[in-house]
Residue frames relative to the residue before (quaternion, step in Angstrom):
aa qw qx qy qz dx dy dz
M 1.0000 0.0000 0.0000 0.0000 0.00 0.00 0.00
K 0.6611 0.5062 -0.3205 0.4516 3.60 0.92 -0.87
K 0.6413 0.5175 -0.3344 0.4573 3.60 1.00 -0.81
F 0.6330 0.5361 -0.3212 0.4569 3.56 1.07 -0.82
Q 0.6547 0.5128 -0.3113 0.4599 3.57 0.94 -0.89
I 0.6590 0.5064 -0.3138 0.4592 3.58 0.93 -0.87
R 0.6819 0.4929 -0.2900 0.4560 3.56 0.92 -0.98
F 0.6910 0.4772 -0.2798 0.4653 3.61 1.05 -0.68
F 0.7683 0.4063 -0.2143 0.4457 3.55 0.71 -1.07
L 0.6032 0.5755 -0.3775 0.4031 3.62 1.03 -0.60
P 0.6785 0.4522 -0.3192 0.4830 3.65 0.80 -0.83
L 0.6290 0.5429 -0.3373 0.4426 3.57 1.04 -0.77
T 0.6454 0.5167 -0.3100 0.4694 3.57 1.02 -0.83
I 0.6524 0.5108 -0.3137 0.4637 3.57 0.95 -0.88
L 0.6393 0.5296 -0.3226 0.4548 3.58 1.00 -0.85
C 0.6514 0.5144 -0.3140 0.4608 3.60 0.94 -0.86
L 0.6515 0.5104 -0.3170 0.4632 3.58 1.00 -0.82
L 0.6457 0.5176 -0.3245 0.4581 3.57 1.01 -0.79
V 0.6413 0.5194 -0.3211 0.4646 3.58 1.02 -0.81
L 0.6648 0.4975 -0.3020 0.4684 3.56 0.92 -0.92
F 0.6433 0.5195 -0.3228 0.4605 3.57 0.99 -0.81
G 0.6495 0.5204 -0.3170 0.4549 3.54 0.99 -0.86
M 0.6447 0.5106 -0.3228 0.4684 3.59 1.01 -0.80
A 0.6572 0.5071 -0.3179 0.4582 3.57 0.91 -0.84
A 0.6517 0.5184 -0.3233 0.4495 3.56 0.98 -0.86
K 0.6490 0.5220 -0.3167 0.4540 3.56 1.00 -0.84
S 0.7023 0.4787 -0.2786 0.4472 3.58 0.87 -0.93
S 0.6533 0.5266 -0.3137 0.4444 3.60 1.22 -0.44
D 0.4239 0.7006 -0.4705 0.3287 3.62 1.25 -0.04
P 0.3590 -0.7685 0.4810 0.2217 3.62 -0.47 1.13
H 0.6381 0.5343 -0.3313 0.4445 3.60 1.22 -0.30
V 0.7249 0.3430 -0.2243 0.5536 3.60 1.26 -0.18
T 0.0043 -0.7890 0.6134 -0.0359 3.57 -0.70 1.12
V 0.0332 0.8041 -0.5892 0.0724 3.57 -0.64 1.14
T 0.0823 0.7783 -0.6156 0.0921 3.57 -0.81 1.07
G 0.4967 0.6594 -0.4821 0.2936 3.56 -1.32 -0.08
T 0.6618 -0.5335 0.3586 0.3857 3.55 -1.28 0.32
K 0.7476 0.2888 -0.1888 0.5675 3.60 1.24 -0.38
A 0.1308 0.8359 -0.5205 0.1152 3.55 1.02 0.81
S 0.6319 0.5528 -0.3363 0.4266 3.59 1.10 -0.64
D 0.6721 0.4754 -0.2902 0.4879 3.58 1.25 -0.35
V 0.5413 0.5841 -0.4130 0.4418 3.56 0.95 0.92
I 0.0718 -0.7513 0.6536 0.0555 3.54 -1.05 0.84
G 0.0242 -0.8008 0.5980 -0.0229 3.57 -0.66 1.14
T 0.0308 -0.8029 0.5947 -0.0253 3.57 -0.79 1.06
I 0.0607 -0.8023 0.5937 -0.0045 3.56 -0.77 1.07
T 0.0294 -0.7428 0.6685 0.0213 3.53 -1.07 0.89
G 0.7214 0.3078 -0.2540 0.5659 3.54 -0.27 1.26
G 0.6630 -0.5385 0.3652 0.3704 3.57 -1.23 -0.32
G 0.3736 0.7681 -0.4567 0.2486 3.57 1.17 0.46
Y 0.3967 -0.6993 0.5503 0.2255 3.52 -1.39 -0.13
I 0.0964 -0.7523 0.6475 0.0745 3.54 -1.26 0.59
N 0.0002 -0.7910 0.6095 -0.0534 3.55 -0.81 1.07
V 0.0538 0.8276 -0.5504 0.0959 3.58 -0.41 1.23
V 0.0896 -0.7194 0.6856 0.0658 3.54 -1.08 0.89
N 0.0044 0.8452 -0.5316 0.0550 3.58 -0.27 1.25
N 0.0285 0.7735 -0.6299 0.0641 3.51 -0.68 1.23
G 0.6549 0.5140 -0.2939 0.4695 3.56 1.30 0.20
A 0.7835 -0.2772 0.2418 0.5008 3.54 -1.07 -0.86
F 0.7916 -0.3629 0.2182 0.4405 3.54 -1.35 -0.08
V 0.1442 -0.7808 0.6056 0.0537 3.55 -1.07 0.87
T 0.0565 -0.7627 0.6439 0.0229 3.55 -0.98 0.95
A 0.0012 0.8070 -0.5880 0.0543 3.58 -0.61 1.16
T 0.0228 -0.8021 0.5958 -0.0331 3.57 -0.80 1.06
E 0.0499 -0.7982 0.5999 -0.0230 3.56 -0.60 1.20
T 0.0199 -0.7754 0.6310 -0.0160 3.56 -0.84 1.06
G 0.7100 0.3594 -0.2927 0.5302 3.56 -0.49 1.20
T 0.6498 -0.5257 0.3899 0.3865 3.55 -1.25 -0.42
G 0.4339 0.7111 -0.4507 0.3207 3.59 1.22 0.31
T 0.3939 -0.7034 0.5508 0.2161 3.54 -1.37 -0.15
I 0.1469 -0.7427 0.6443 0.1082 3.54 -1.15 0.72
N 0.0455 -0.7756 0.6296 -0.0066 3.57 -0.81 1.08
I 0.0430 0.8143 -0.5747 0.0687 3.59 -0.65 1.08
V 0.0333 -0.7172 0.6942 0.0513 3.53 -1.15 0.81
N 0.0270 -0.8358 0.5468 -0.0403 3.58 -0.38 1.24
N 0.0371 0.7742 -0.6286 0.0647 3.51 -0.74 1.19
G 0.6494 0.5115 -0.3017 0.4751 3.55 1.24 0.42
A 0.7839 -0.2794 0.2447 0.4975 3.53 -1.11 -0.81
G 0.7949 -0.3414 0.2188 0.4513 3.54 -1.34 -0.17
V 0.1455 -0.7773 0.6100 0.0512 3.54 -1.15 0.79
T 0.0466 -0.7537 0.6549 0.0302 3.54 -1.05 0.89
A 0.0008 0.8111 -0.5816 0.0619 3.56 -0.57 1.20
T 0.0039 -0.7868 0.6160 -0.0393 3.56 -0.84 1.05
N 0.0079 0.8073 -0.5861 0.0688 3.56 -0.60 1.18
T 0.0284 -0.7992 0.5998 -0.0278 3.56 -0.69 1.14
G 0.6941 0.4318 -0.3321 0.4706 3.55 -0.60 1.13
N 0.6888 -0.5053 0.3658 0.3694 3.53 -1.29 -0.46
G 0.5370 0.6644 -0.3918 0.3416 3.59 1.22 -0.10
V 0.4517 -0.6506 0.5417 0.2816 3.52 -1.40 0.11
M 0.1343 -0.7689 0.6222 0.0607 3.55 -0.86 1.03
T 0.0381 -0.8063 0.5891 -0.0367 3.57 -0.63 1.16
I 0.0041 -0.8075 0.5876 -0.0506 3.57 -0.64 1.14
N 0.0409 -0.7560 0.6533 0.0043 3.55 -0.89 1.03
N 0.0061 -0.8676 0.4914 -0.0756 3.56 -0.23 1.28
S 0.0497 0.7537 -0.6549 0.0241 3.52 -1.04 0.95
C 0.3842 0.7355 -0.4718 0.2981 3.58 1.29 0.23
T 0.3830 -0.7456 0.5031 0.2106 3.58 -0.95 0.87
A 0.6415 0.4336 -0.3309 0.5393 3.59 1.31 0.13
T 0.6689 -0.5282 0.3425 0.3955 3.59 -1.24 0.36
I 0.2129 -0.7614 0.6055 0.0913 3.52 -1.19 0.73
T 0.0019 -0.7806 0.6248 -0.0145 3.58 -0.93 0.92
V 0.0238 0.7980 -0.5991 0.0618 3.57 -0.67 1.13
T 0.0083 -0.8003 0.5981 -0.0422 3.57 -0.79 1.08
N 0.0056 0.7839 -0.6200 0.0316 3.57 -0.91 0.97
T 0.0776 -0.8224 0.5633 0.0149 3.57 -0.57 1.15
G 0.6135 0.5037 -0.3646 0.4868 3.57 1.24 0.35
N 0.6065 -0.5755 0.4135 0.3605 3.57 -1.31 -0.12
G 0.4518 0.6973 -0.4529 0.3234 3.59 1.21 0.21
N 0.4947 -0.6211 0.5199 0.3149 3.53 -1.36 0.25
V 0.1303 -0.8006 0.5840 0.0303 3.57 -0.86 1.00
R 0.0412 -0.7991 0.5994 -0.0210 3.58 -0.79 1.06
V 0.0289 -0.8206 0.5683 -0.0525 3.55 -0.64 1.17
N 0.0688 -0.7509 0.6561 0.0323 3.54 -0.95 0.97
A 0.0656 -0.8506 0.5215 -0.0159 3.57 -0.02 1.34
T 0.0716 0.7824 -0.6113 0.0950 3.56 -0.77 1.11
G 0.6452 0.5630 -0.3739 0.3564 3.55 -1.31 -0.02
T 0.5463 -0.6323 0.4611 0.2985 3.55 -1.34 -0.33
A 0.6083 0.5571 -0.3585 0.4372 3.61 1.23 -0.11
P 0.5536 -0.6011 0.4510 0.3589 3.61 -1.06 0.68
I 0.1701 -0.7770 0.6004 0.0829 3.57 -1.12 0.70
I 0.0047 -0.7765 0.6294 -0.0317 3.57 -0.84 1.06
L 0.0120 0.8059 -0.5876 0.0709 3.56 -0.62 1.18
T 0.0074 0.7898 -0.6125 0.0324 3.58 -0.91 0.96
Y 0.0347 -0.7974 0.6021 -0.0231 3.55 -0.78 1.08
T 0.0280 -0.8291 0.5572 -0.0367 3.58 -0.79 1.04
D 0.5876 0.6438 -0.3419 0.3511 3.60 1.27 -0.14
G 0.4997 -0.6852 0.4182 0.3255 3.60 1.23 -0.04
L 0.5617 0.6021 -0.3819 0.4196 3.59 1.27 0.18
D 0.5631 -0.5635 0.4686 0.3817 3.56 -1.32 0.19
H 0.0319 -0.8031 0.5950 -0.0046 3.57 -1.03 0.82
V 0.1253 -0.7583 0.6357 0.0716 3.53 -1.20 0.70
Y 0.0427 -0.7836 0.6195 0.0182 3.59 -0.93 0.91
P 0.4961 -0.2966 -0.8034 0.1428 1.55 -1.50 1.97
D 0.6704 -0.5001 0.3617 0.4118 3.56 -1.25 0.45
V 0.4025 -0.7503 0.4677 0.2374 3.58 -0.57 1.16
A 0.5790 0.5919 -0.3846 0.4082 3.60 1.17 -0.34
T 0.7880 0.2813 -0.1416 0.5290 3.57 1.12 -0.64
A 0.5695 0.6230 -0.3785 0.3799 3.58 1.23 -0.24
S 0.7178 -0.4193 0.3357 0.4430 3.52 -1.35 0.05
K 0.6013 -0.5773 0.4118 0.3683 3.56 -1.12 0.58
S 0.6010 0.5780 -0.3634 0.4155 3.57 1.18 -0.42
V 0.6578 0.4572 -0.3056 0.5147 3.60 1.27 -0.24
K 0.0362 0.8059 -0.5846 0.0868 3.55 -0.48 1.21
A 0.5857 -0.6039 0.4030 0.3603 3.57 -1.02 0.76
A 0.6335 0.5597 -0.3366 0.4149 3.58 1.00 -0.80
D 0.5731 0.6144 -0.3767 0.3900 3.58 1.14 -0.60
F 0.6787 0.5121 -0.2864 0.4417 3.57 1.10 -0.69
H 0.6284 0.5535 -0.3384 0.4292 3.59 1.20 -0.26
T 0.7527 0.2921 -0.1817 0.5614 3.59 1.22 -0.29
I 0.0076 0.7745 -0.6316 0.0335 3.56 -0.80 1.08
V 0.0078 0.7991 -0.5982 0.0587 3.57 -0.66 1.14
S 0.0966 0.7807 -0.6095 0.0988 3.56 -0.87 0.99
G 0.4821 0.6508 -0.4954 0.3139 3.58 -1.32 -0.02
I 0.6582 -0.5398 0.3560 0.3855 3.55 -1.27 0.39
N 0.7482 0.2905 -0.1938 0.5641 3.60 1.22 -0.41
A 0.1274 0.8323 -0.5262 0.1190 3.56 1.02 0.81
A 0.6274 0.5594 -0.3405 0.4212 3.59 1.08 -0.67
D 0.6918 0.4637 -0.2705 0.4830 3.58 1.21 -0.43
V 0.5091 0.5986 -0.4387 0.4360 3.56 0.97 0.96
A 0.1019 -0.7658 0.6333 0.0461 3.57 -0.94 0.96
S 0.0116 0.8177 -0.5728 0.0563 3.58 -0.57 1.15
V 0.0458 -0.7795 0.6247 -0.0045 3.53 -1.08 0.87
I 0.0505 -0.7882 0.6133 0.0084 3.57 -0.84 1.02
T 0.0448 -0.7497 0.6601 0.0140 3.53 -1.00 0.97
G 0.7180 0.3079 -0.2541 0.5702 3.56 -0.33 1.23
D 0.6324 -0.5543 0.4001 0.3642 3.55 -1.24 -0.39
G 0.3464 0.7642 -0.4761 0.2634 3.59 1.09 0.68
Y 0.4001 -0.7063 0.5415 0.2188 3.53 -1.38 -0.11
I 0.0970 -0.7541 0.6460 0.0680 3.54 -1.25 0.60
N 0.0052 0.7880 -0.6136 0.0510 3.55 -0.85 1.05
V 0.0463 0.8271 -0.5509 0.1009 3.59 -0.38 1.26
T 0.0763 -0.7229 0.6839 0.0618 3.53 -1.08 0.89
N 0.0143 -0.8471 0.5287 -0.0511 3.58 -0.27 1.26
N 0.0221 0.7758 -0.6274 0.0639 3.51 -0.64 1.25
G 0.6535 0.5101 -0.2940 0.4756 3.56 1.31 0.19
A 0.7827 -0.2848 0.2516 0.4929 3.53 -1.10 -0.83
H 0.7982 -0.3370 0.2145 0.4508 3.55 -1.35 -0.09
V 0.1213 -0.7722 0.6217 0.0488 3.54 -1.09 0.87
A 0.0661 -0.7600 0.6459 0.0288 3.56 -0.95 0.97
A 0.0018 0.8098 -0.5841 0.0548 3.58 -0.60 1.15
T 0.0276 -0.8024 0.5950 -0.0377 3.56 -0.78 1.09
Q 0.0374 -0.8012 0.5967 -0.0261 3.56 -0.59 1.19
T 0.0221 -0.7762 0.6299 -0.0171 3.55 -0.84 1.06
G 0.7295 0.3449 -0.2726 0.5240 3.57 -0.59 1.12
L 0.7073 -0.4851 0.3447 0.3816 3.54 -1.33 -0.33
G 0.4852 0.7053 -0.4065 0.3193 3.58 1.26 0.02
T 0.3831 -0.7076 0.5548 0.2115 3.53 -1.38 -0.11
I 0.1590 -0.7422 0.6418 0.1097 3.55 -1.14 0.74
K 0.0336 -0.7796 0.6253 -0.0147 3.56 -0.85 1.06
I 0.0204 0.8190 -0.5687 0.0742 3.57 -0.64 1.12
I 0.0141 -0.7158 0.6964 0.0497 3.51 -1.18 0.77
N 0.0293 -0.8369 0.5448 -0.0441 3.56 -0.37 1.26
N 0.0380 0.7727 -0.6303 0.0647 3.50 -0.73 1.19
G 0.6386 0.5332 -0.3053 0.4634 3.54 1.24 0.46
G 0.8058 -0.2776 0.2288 0.4704 3.53 -1.12 -0.80
V 0.7745 -0.3267 0.2424 0.4845 3.55 -1.29 -0.31
M 0.0977 -0.8047 0.5854 0.0109 3.53 -1.14 0.71
A 0.0589 -0.7544 0.6524 0.0421 3.52 -1.18 0.73
A 0.0132 -0.8002 0.5982 -0.0403 3.58 -0.70 1.12
T 0.0038 -0.7953 0.6044 -0.0461 3.56 -0.77 1.09
N 0.0147 0.8082 -0.5847 0.0684 3.56 -0.58 1.17
T 0.0316 -0.7967 0.6028 -0.0292 3.56 -0.70 1.13
G 0.6834 0.4375 -0.3356 0.4784 3.55 -0.57 1.15
N 0.6764 -0.5229 0.3741 0.3593 3.52 -1.33 -0.38
G 0.5282 0.6637 -0.3963 0.3514 3.60 1.24 -0.08
T 0.4473 -0.6578 0.5377 0.2795 3.52 -1.40 0.13
M 0.1473 -0.7659 0.6223 0.0669 3.56 -0.86 1.02
T 0.0363 -0.8027 0.5942 -0.0344 3.57 -0.65 1.18
I 0.0048 0.8085 -0.5858 0.0563 3.59 -0.65 1.15
N 0.0337 -0.7579 0.6515 -0.0057 3.53 -0.93 1.01
S 0.0279 0.8602 -0.5028 0.0803 3.58 -0.32 1.23
T 0.0155 -0.7380 0.6743 0.0207 3.48 -1.16 0.88
C 0.3878 0.7456 -0.4560 0.2930 3.55 1.33 0.17
T 0.3511 -0.7523 0.5187 0.2041 3.59 -0.86 0.92
G 0.6080 0.5093 -0.3546 0.4952 3.57 1.29 -0.15
A 0.6507 -0.5103 0.3807 0.4139 3.57 -1.27 0.22
V 0.1506 -0.7749 0.6099 0.0693 3.56 -1.04 0.86
A 0.0162 0.7870 -0.6151 0.0458 3.57 -0.83 1.05
V 0.0053 0.7968 -0.6016 0.0566 3.57 -0.71 1.12
T 0.0131 -0.7977 0.6015 -0.0408 3.55 -0.82 1.08
N 0.0102 0.7828 -0.6215 0.0300 3.57 -0.92 0.95
T 0.0815 -0.8180 0.5692 0.0167 3.56 -0.65 1.11
G 0.6126 0.5011 -0.3683 0.4879 3.57 1.23 0.41
N 0.6048 -0.5768 0.4160 0.3583 3.55 -1.32 -0.14
G 0.4383 0.7053 -0.4542 0.3227 3.59 1.22 0.24
N 0.4809 -0.6327 0.5225 0.3088 3.55 -1.35 0.27
I 0.1560 -0.7982 0.5803 0.0417 3.57 -0.86 1.01
T 0.0330 -0.7852 0.6184 -0.0061 3.58 -0.85 1.01
V 0.0134 -0.8158 0.5757 -0.0543 3.58 -0.64 1.16
N 0.0749 -0.7497 0.6569 0.0287 3.54 -0.98 0.98
A 0.0677 -0.8485 0.5244 -0.0192 3.56 -0.03 1.33
T 0.0668 0.7891 -0.6040 0.0895 3.56 -0.75 1.11
G 0.6483 0.5508 -0.3739 0.3694 3.56 -1.33 0.01
A 0.5588 -0.6197 0.4540 0.3124 3.52 -1.33 -0.31
A 0.6092 0.5754 -0.3507 0.4181 3.59 1.19 -0.39
P 0.5540 -0.5968 0.4535 0.3624 3.62 -1.06 0.66
I 0.1704 -0.7702 0.6093 0.0809 3.56 -1.15 0.71
S 0.0133 0.7871 -0.6151 0.0440 3.56 -0.81 1.06
L 0.0100 0.8141 -0.5751 0.0802 3.57 -0.57 1.21
T 0.0003 -0.7897 0.6129 -0.0262 3.56 -0.94 0.94
Y 0.0424 -0.7960 0.6035 -0.0215 3.56 -0.81 1.07
T 0.0289 -0.8285 0.5580 -0.0360 3.56 -0.82 1.04
D 0.5907 0.6430 -0.3416 0.3477 3.61 1.25 -0.14
G 0.5054 -0.6842 0.4120 0.3268 3.60 1.22 -0.04
A 0.5631 0.5962 -0.3846 0.4237 3.59 1.29 0.09
N 0.5647 -0.5635 0.4709 0.3765 3.56 -1.33 0.17
H 0.0365 -0.8008 0.5978 -0.0097 3.58 -1.04 0.84
T 0.1088 -0.7613 0.6358 0.0657 3.53 -1.22 0.67
Y 0.0620 -0.7875 0.6131 0.0152 3.58 -0.91 0.94
P 0.5194 -0.2604 -0.8101 0.0785 1.56 -1.74 1.79
């Protein structure tokens, strides 16, 4: 009986450890950020150097990025399938109670504000920028600038964001005050579970900050490089980059 128990439970234990390790490895991918009350109902697949950022409080989300582009999704509705191929940024803010499917096979930027109860299927192949619904004919409450800033988290109200140019800011704030300033075509992505933060990005690069630091965090980039910061501990952190190169801290 003891030999049987060892032979049965040992492989089972090893299998469970492998599964847990695989889940941890997947969640540690700095190019994929998933949060929200239904974060477990998200599948993100990246081929290339792109990014996927999903806040899911709704149904199942499938996001596939091929290339160096970015998919940003805030889902408070039904299922979402997002496929982005190329260098553009796909931004989806969904409260629609029917399924949403968005496909972009060009390098343009796609911004979708999905509402209502009817299914929505959008396919773009011309490489141009697109906004849905069309801001020229949509309600005055739908503005193109709304799609460039996505703020969520339990302290979403304590975020100040300023964009000059055609860049993007995406903040999940569960911590103290966040000030994010983007100038140019770049993107600021922040997940803050710590103290106060100031992020300033000038140029075309992507600044990604994940903070649990209880001290103040200030990150400034005046070049076109990509900046990745994982801020922990209790001491204040102040980082300034001006050389246009890619940097990772620590």
